[in-house]
C-alpha positions in Angstrom: 1.9 15.7 28.3 2.0 13.5 24.8 5.4 13.3 24.0 6.6 12.0 20.7 9.8 10.3 22.0 11.9 10.3 26.0 15.2 10.5 26.0 17.1 10.2 29.1 19.6 12.5 29.6 21.5 15.0 31.7 20.8 18.6 32.7 23.5 20.4 35.2 25.0 17.2 35.6 21.7 15.0 36.5 20.3 12.5 35.9 16.7 13.3 33.6 14.4 12.5 30.4 13.3 15.3 28.2 10.0 14.4 26.9 10.1 15.6 23.1 7.1 17.4 22.3 7.6 18.9 18.9 10.3 17.9 16.4 10.7 19.8 12.0 14.2 18.9 10.3 13.8 20.3 6.5 16.5 20.0 4.1 18.6 23.0 2.9 17.4 23.2 -1.1 19.7 25.2 -3.5 17.0 26.9 -5.3 15.7 28.7 -2.1 14.5 32.1 -1.4 15.8 32.7 1.7 18.7 31.0 3.4 17.2 29.2 6.4 15.7 27.3 3.3 18.3 27.4 2.1 20.8 26.2 4.1 18.2 23.6 6.1 16.6 24.0 10.2 15.7 21.3 12.5 13.3 22.5 15.2 12.8 21.1 18.5 10.9 21.7 21.5 10.6 19.3 24.7 10.3 19.5 28.5 13.0 17.9 31.4 11.4 16.0 33.6 12.6 14.1 36.3 14.1 10.7 35.8 10.3 9.0 36.7 8.9 10.9 33.5 6.8 13.7 36.0 7.5 17.5 34.5 10.9 19.1 36.7 10.8 22.8 36.3 13.0 23.1 38.9 15.6 21.1 36.9 14.7 23.0 33.6 15.4 26.3 35.1 19.1 24.6 35.8 19.2 24.1 32.5 22.5 25.9 29.9 22.7 27.4 26.9 24.9 24.4 26.2 22.8 21.7 28.1 20.3 23.6 25.1 22.5 22.4 22.1 23.4 19.1 23.3 19.8 18.2 24.1 18.2 19.8 20.4 21.7 17.5 19.5 20.6 14.5 21.1 17.2 14.7 20.2 17.4 14.7 16.9 20.2 11.8 16.1 17.8 9.8 18.4 14.6 10.9 16.0 16.4 10.8 12.1 17.9 7.0 13.3 
């Protein structure tokens, strides 16, 4: 699989890499008709990999919602810079 970027992080305290497969960031628009476009949003998709870059579904299953939120923030921060 081809990744937009790879970021070192942790899942359940275990060092790993996330391969970003998709990233979209939409700025808010005060004249938008719907709430999502008014406030803006960021969406990202990623695959959890081991430290060698191989997909690690066993580690992805350990991911908590806190891990997922933190990783999504890390991706947004990394890509926006």
